[in-house]
NUVEXTOR-234307 format. One record per atom (N, C-alpha, C): x, y, z; residue in one letter; residue number from 0. Coordinates in steps of 0.2 Angstrom, whole numbers, always signed. Example, Ala and Ser with C-alpha at 12.3 -4.5 7.8 and 13.67 -1.06 7.14 Angstrom:
2
     X     Y     Z r   k
   +66   -28   +39 A   0
   +62   -22   +39 A   0
   +66   -16   +39 A   0
   +64   -11   +35 S   1
   +68    -5   +36 S   1
   +64    +0   +39 S   1
***
This chain:
165
     X     Y     Z r   k
   -99   -48   +96 X   0
  -100   -54   +92 X   0
  -106   -54   +88 X   0
  -112   -54   +92 X   1
  -118   -53   +88 X   1
  -119   -47   +83 X   1
  -117   -42   +84 X   2
  -117   -38   +78 X   2
  -113   -39   +71 X   2
  -108   -43   +73 X   3
  -105   -45   +67 X   3
  -106   -52   +63 X   3
  -107   -56   +68 X   4
  -110   -63   +67 X   4
  -117   -64   +66 X   4
  -121   -61   +69 X   5
  -129   -62   +70 X   5
  -131   -65   +75 X   5
  -137   -65   +76 X   6
  -140   -69   +83 X   6
  -139   -76   +82 X   6
  -139   -78   +77 X   7
  -140   -86   +74 X   7
  -134   -89   +76 X   7
  -128   -85   +75 X   8
  -121   -89   +74 X   8
  -120   -94   +80 X   8
  -120   -91   +86 X   9
  -118   -96   +90 X   9
  -123  -103   +92 X   9
  -129  -103   +90 X  10
  -132  -111   +89 X  10
  -129  -114   +85 X  10
  -128  -113   +79 X  11
  -125  -120   +73 X  11
  -118  -121   +76 X  11
  -116  -117   +78 X  12
  -108  -118   +80 X  12
  -107  -121   +85 X  12
  -112  -120   +90 X  13
  -112  -125   +97 X  13
  -116  -131   +95 X  13
  -120  -132   +91 X  14
  -123  -138   +89 X  14
  -118  -143   +86 X  14
  -113  -141   +82 X  15
  -108  -145   +78 X  15
  -103  -147   +82 X  15
  -101  -142   +87 X  16
   -95  -143   +90 X  16
   -95  -144   +99 X  16
  -101  -143  +101 X  17
  -102  -145  +108 X  17
   -97  -139  +114 X  17
   -96  -136  +111 X  18
   -92  -131  +114 X  18
   -96  -126  +117 X  18
   -94  -123  +124 X  19
   -98  -117  +127 X  19
   -96  -110  +125 X  19
  -102  -105  +127 X  20
  -100   -99  +125 X  20
   -94   -96  +125 X  20
   -90   -96  +130 X  21
   -83   -93  +130 X  21
   -78   -96  +125 X  21
   -80  -103  +123 X  22
   -75  -105  +119 X  22
   -77  -103  +112 X  22
   -83  -102  +111 X  23
   -85   -99  +104 X  23
   -83   -92  +103 X  23
   -85   -88  +108 X  24
   -82   -81  +107 X  24
   -76   -81  +107 X  24
   -70   -85  +110 X  25
   -63   -85  +108 X  25
   -63   -87  +101 X  25
   -64   -92   +99 X  26
   -64   -94   +92 X  26
   -66   -89   +88 X  26
   -71   -86   +88 X  27
   -74   -80   +84 X  27
   -69   -75   +84 X  27
   -67   -72   +89 X  28
   -63   -66   +88 X  28
   -55   -68   +85 X  28
   -52   -74   +87 X  29
   -47   -76   +84 X  29
   -47   -77   +76 X  29
   -54   -79   +73 X  30
   -54   -78   +66 X  30
   -56   -72   +63 X  30
   -59   -68   +67 X  31
   -61   -61   +65 X  31
   -55   -58   +64 X  31
   -51   -57   +69 X  32
   -42   -55   +69 X  32
   -39   -58   +63 X  32
   -39   -65   +63 X  33
   -34   -68   +57 X  33
   -36   -66   +50 X  33
   -42   -65   +48 X  34
   -45   -63   +43 X  34
   -45   -56   +41 X  34
   -43   -52   +46 X  35
   -46   -44   +47 X  35
   -52   -42   +45 X  35
   -56   -45   +47 X  36
   -63   -43   +45 X  36
   -64   -37   +47 X  36
   -62   -33   +52 X  37
   -64   -27   +54 X  37
   -62   -22   +47 X  37
   -56   -23   +46 X  38
   -54   -18   +40 X  38
   -58   -19   +35 X  38
   -59   -25   +33 X  39
   -64   -28   +26 X  39
   -71   -24   +27 X  39
   -74   -25   +33 X  40
   -80   -21   +37 X  40
   -80   -13   +36 X  40
   -74   -11   +37 X  41
   -73    -4   +36 X  41
   -73    -1   +28 X  41
   -70    -6   +25 X  42
   -70    -4   +18 X  42
   -77    -5   +14 X  42
   -80   -10   +15 X  43
   -87   -10   +14 X  43
   -91    -3   +16 X  43
   -92    -5   +22 X  44
   -96    +2   +25 X  44
   -94   +10   +22 X  44
   -87    +9   +20 X  45
   -87   +16   +16 X  45
   -90   +18   +10 X  45
   -93   +11    +8 X  46
   -96   +12    +1 X  46
  -105   +12    +2 X  46
  -106   +16    +8 X  47
  -115   +16   +10 X  47
  -117   +19    +6 X  47
  -115   +24    +2 X  48
  -118   +29    -3 X  48
  -117   +27   -10 X  48
  -114   +23   -11 X  49
  -111   +21   -19 X  49
  -114   +14   -21 X  49
  -115   +10   -16 X  50
  -118    +3   -18 X  50
  -124    +2   -16 X  50
  -129    -3   -21 X  51
  -135    -5   -18 X  51
  -134    -9   -12 X  51
  -140    -8    -8 X  52
  -140   -12    -1 X  52
  -139   -18    -2 X  52
  -143   -23    -7 X  53
  -141   -30    -9 X  53
  -134   -31   -10 X  53
  -130   -28   -13 X  54
  -123   -29   -15 X  54
  -121   -28    -9 X  54
  -120   -23    -5 X  55
  -117   -22    +1 X  55
  -117   -26    +6 X  55
  -125   -29    +7 X  56
  -127   -34   +10 X  56
  -120   -41    +9 X  56
  -122   -43    +3 X  57
  -118   -49    +0 X  57
  -111   -49    +2 X  57
  -108   -43    +1 X  58
  -100   -42    +3 X  58
  -101   -45   +11 X  58
  -104   -41   +15 X  59
  -104   -41   +22 X  59
  -106   -50   +24 X  59
  -109   -53   +20 X  60
  -112   -59   +22 X  60
  -106   -64   +18 X  60
  -104   -63   +13 X  61
   -96   -67   +11 X  61
   -91   -67   +16 X  61
   -90   -61   +19 X  62
   -85   -60   +25 X  62
   -87   -64   +31 X  62
   -93   -65   +33 X  63
   -95   -68   +38 X  63
   -95   -76   +37 X  63
   -95   -77   +33 X  64
   -97   -85   +30 X  64
   -90   -88   +32 X  64
   -84   -84   +31 X  65
   -77   -86   +32 X  65
   -76   -86   +38 X  65
   -79   -82   +42 X  66
   -77   -81   +49 X  66
   -81   -86   +53 X  66
   -86   -88   +51 X  67
   -89   -94   +54 X  67
   -86   -99   +52 X  67
   -84  -101   +46 X  68
   -79  -107   +44 X  68
   -74  -106   +49 X  68
   -70  -100   +50 X  69
   -63  -100   +53 X  69
   -64  -102   +60 X  69
   -69  -101   +63 X  70
   -72  -101   +70 X  70
   -73  -108   +72 X  70
   -76  -112   +67 X  71
   -77  -119   +69 X  71
   -70  -123   +68 X  71
   -67  -121   +63 X  72
   -60  -125   +64 X  72
   -57  -124   +68 X  72
   -57  -118   +73 X  73
   -51  -116   +78 X  73
   -56  -121   +84 X  73
   -62  -121   +84 X  74
   -65  -124   +89 X  74
   -63  -132   +89 X  74
   -62  -135   +83 X  75
   -62  -142   +82 X  75
   -55  -145   +80 X  75
   -50  -139   +80 X  76
   -42  -141   +79 X  76
   -37  -139   +82 X  76
   -39  -134   +87 X  77
   -35  -130   +92 X  77
   -36  -132   +99 X  77
   -30  -131  +103 X  78
   -33  -134  +112 X  78
   -38  -129  +114 X  78
   -41  -131  +119 X  79
   -44  -126  +124 X  79
   -40  -126  +130 X  79
   -43  -121  +133 X  80
   -46  -115  +130 X  80
   -41  -111  +125 X  80
   -44  -107  +119 X  81
   -40  -105  +113 X  81
   -37  -100  +117 X  81
   -31   -99  +115 X  82
   -27   -93  +117 X  82
   -27   -88  +111 X  82
   -32   -85  +111 X  83
   -34   -79  +105 X  83
   -27   -76  +103 X  83
   -24   -72  +108 X  84
   -18   -68  +106 X  84
   -12   -73  +101 X  84
   -10   -77  +105 X  85
    -6   -82  +103 X  85
    -8   -85   +96 X  85
   -15   -86   +95 X  86
   -18   -89   +89 X  86
   -17   -84   +84 X  86
   -19   -78   +85 X  87
   -19   -73   +81 X  87
   -10   -72   +77 X  87
    -7   -70   +82 X  88
    +0   -70   +80 X  88
    +2   -76   +76 X  88
    +1   -81   +77 X  89
    +3   -87   +73 X  89
    +0   -88   +65 X  89
    -5   -87   +66 X  90
   -10   -88   +59 X  90
   -10   -80   +54 X  90
   -11   -74   +58 X  91
   -12   -69   +54 X  91
    -8   -67   +49 X  91
    -1   -68   +49 X  92
    +3   -65   +45 X  92
    +3   -71   +38 X  92
    +2   -77   +40 X  93
    +2   -83   +34 X  93
    -4   -81   +29 X  93
   -10   -80   +34 X  94
   -16   -79   +30 X  94
   -16   -73   +26 X  94
   -13   -68   +30 X  95
   -11   -62   +26 X  95
    -8   -64   +18 X  95
    -2   -66   +19 X  96
    +2   -67   +12 X  96
    -2   -72    +8 X  96
    -5   -77   +11 X  97
   -11   -82    +8 X  97
   -15   -76    +2 X  97
   -20   -72    +6 X  98
   -24   -68    +3 X  98
   -21   -63    -3 X  98
   -16   -62    -1 X  99
   -11   -57    -6 X  99
   -10   -61   -12 X  99
    -7   -66   -11 X 100
    -6   -71   -17 X 100
   -10   -76   -20 X 100
   -16   -76   -16 X 101
   -22   -82   -19 X 101
   -24   -81   -27 X 101
   -26   -76   -29 X 102
   -27   -76   -35 X 102
   -23   -77   -39 X 102
   -18   -77   -38 X 103
   -12   -79   -44 X 103
   -11   -86   -43 X 103
   -12   -90   -38 X 104
   -10   -96   -36 X 104
   -16  -101   -39 X 104
   -23   -99   -38 X 105
   -29  -102   -42 X 105
   -28  -105   -49 X 105
   -30  -111   -51 X 106
   -29  -113   -57 X 106
   -36  -117   -59 X 106
   -36  -117   -66 X 107
   -43  -121   -69 X 107
   -49  -119   -67 X 107
   -54  -123   -64 X 108
   -62  -121   -62 X 108
   -61  -116   -56 X 108
   -56  -116   -51 X 109
   -56  -113   -46 X 109
   -53  -105   -48 X 109
   -50  -104   -53 X 110
   -47   -97   -57 X 110
   -53   -95   -61 X 110
   -57   -98   -64 X 111
   -62   -98   -66 X 111
   -67   -94   -62 X 111
   -69   -97   -58 X 112
   -73   -95   -52 X 112
   -71   -89   -50 X 112
   -65   -87   -48 X 113
   -63   -83   -44 X 113
   -64   -76   -50 X 113
   -61   -77   -55 X 114
   -61   -70   -61 X 114
   -68   -70   -61 X 114
   -74   -75   -62 X 115
   -82   -73   -65 X 115
   -84   -68   -58 X 115
   -81   -71   -52 X 116
   -84   -69   -46 X 116
   -82   -62   -45 X 116
   -76   -60   -47 X 117
   -73   -54   -46 X 117
   -77   -50   -50 X 117
   -77   -52   -57 X 118
   -81   -48   -61 X 118
   -88   -45   -60 X 118
   -91   -51   -57 X 119
   -99   -49   -55 X 119
   -98   -44   -50 X 119
   -93   -44   -46 X 120
   -93   -39   -39 X 120
   -93   -32   -43 X 120
   -87   -32   -48 X 121
   -85   -26   -51 X 121
   -91   -22   -55 X 121
   -95   -27   -59 X 122
  -100   -25   -62 X 122
  -106   -22   -58 X 122
  -106   -24   -51 X 123
  -111   -21   -46 X 123
  -109   -15   -43 X 123
  -102   -13   -45 X 124
  -100    -6   -42 X 124
   -95    -7   -38 X 124
   -92   -13   -35 X 125
   -89   -14   -29 X 125
   -81   -11   -33 X 125
   -77    -8   -30 X 126
   -71    -6   -33 X 126
   -66   -12   -34 X 126
   -61   -13   -39 X 127
   -58   -18   -40 X 127
   -55   -22   -34 X 127
   -49   -18   -31 X 128
   -47   -20   -25 X 128
   -52   -24   -19 X 128
   -58   -21   -18 X 129
   -61   -24   -13 X 129
   -65   -32   -17 X 129
   -65   -30   -23 X 130
   -70   -36   -27 X 130
   -65   -42   -27 X 130
   -60   -41   -28 X 131
   -53   -48   -28 X 131
   -54   -49   -22 X 131
   -53   -46   -15 X 132
   -52   -47    -9 X 132
   -59   -52    -7 X 132
   -65   -49    -9 X 133
   -70   -53    -7 X 133
   -71   -60   -12 X 133
   -69   -60   -19 X 134
   -71   -64   -22 X 134
   -64   -71   -20 X 134
   -59   -69   -17 X 135
   -54   -74   -14 X 135
   -57   -77    -8 X 135
   -61   -73    -4 X 136
   -64   -76    +2 X 136
   -68   -85    +0 X 136
   -71   -84    -4 X 137
   -74   -90    -6 X 137
   -70   -96    -8 X 137
   -65   -94   -12 X 138
   -59   -98   -13 X 138
   -55  -102    -7 X 138
   -54   -97    -3 X 139
   -51   -99    +4 X 139
   -56  -104    +9 X 139
   -62  -100    +9 X 140
   -65  -104   +13 X 140
   -68  -111   +12 X 140
   -67  -112    +3 X 141
   -68  -119    +1 X 141
   -64  -125    +3 X 141
   -58  -121    +4 X 142
   -52  -125    +6 X 142
   -52  -125   +14 X 142
   -55  -124   +17 X 143
   -56  -124   +25 X 143
   -58  -129   +29 X 143
   -61  -135   +26 X 144
   -61  -141   +28 X 144
   -55  -145   +30 X 144
   -50  -144   +27 X 145
   -43  -148   +29 X 145
   -42  -147   +37 X 145
   -40  -153   +41 X 146
   -38  -152   +47 X 146
   -31  -147   +49 X 146
   -28  -147   +43 X 147
   -21  -143   +42 X 147
   -25  -136   +41 X 147
   -30  -133   +38 X 148
   -30  -127   +37 X 148
   -31  -123   +43 X 148
   -30  -116   +43 X 149
   -26  -112   +40 X 149
   -19  -113   +41 X 149
   -17  -119   +45 X 150
   -10  -120   +46 X 150
    -7  -122   +39 X 150
    -9  -125   +34 X 151
    -6  -125   +28 X 151
    -5  -120   +23 X 151
    -8  -114   +26 X 152
    -7  -108   +21 X 152
    -1  -105   +21 X 152
    +5  -107   +25 X 153
   +11  -105   +25 X 153
   +15  -110   +18 X 153
   +12  -115   +16 X 154
   +13  -119    +9 X 154
   +10  -116    +3 X 154
    +6  -114    +6 X 155
    -1  -112    +0 X 155
    +1  -105    -4 X 155
    +4  -102    +1 X 156
    +7   -94    -3 X 156
   +11   -95    -7 X 156
   +16  -102    -6 X 157
   +21  -103   -11 X 157
   +20  -106   -18 X 157
   +14  -109   -17 X 158
   +11  -114   -23 X 158
    +5  -116   -21 X 158
    +0  -115   -26 X 159
    -7  -118   -25 X 159
    -8  -126   -26 X 159
    -4  -129   -29 X 160
    -5  -136   -30 X 160
    -2  -140   -23 X 160
    +3  -136   -21 X 161
    +5  -140   -14 X 161
    +1  -140   -10 X 161
    -4  -136    -9 X 162
    -8  -135    -3 X 162
   -15  -140    -4 X 162
   -16  -142    -9 X 163
   -22  -148   -11 X 163
   -19  -155    -8 X 163
   -13  -156    -7 X 164
   -11  -162    -6 X 164
   -13  -165    +2 X 164
***
């Protein structure tokens, strides 16, 4: 967990949720699997020789922000102890569908922000597909304050307007 979340991850999560170490680790592992952080980090690592260090670090940090937000959500809204396997099994397919459809669902200022973020990553040398995925993380993260998130991803993948209700 420290290698992916950093040494300070546990402290702010614990301070905000009053959960113990094993619960925090379970929530982190569930979020990491649900949002497929391992694959994303492998894709980022594959660019070691072609990206500026600062750009690559920013990509890692964007992913890490979503995992932290997801971990906090699981700590606040799922029963204890968190059953990692069944939680991943329940959420991962919907989140994968959402991530694939998210760019086409965003509207207005959210769409503008997504397009600009994607363009900025591409201009920094990030391949198009990875740039689009990283840009979409911010949009997903900003909608993560709902008690229904990511449960609401099932409806979000069929239309963005329905998810903001």
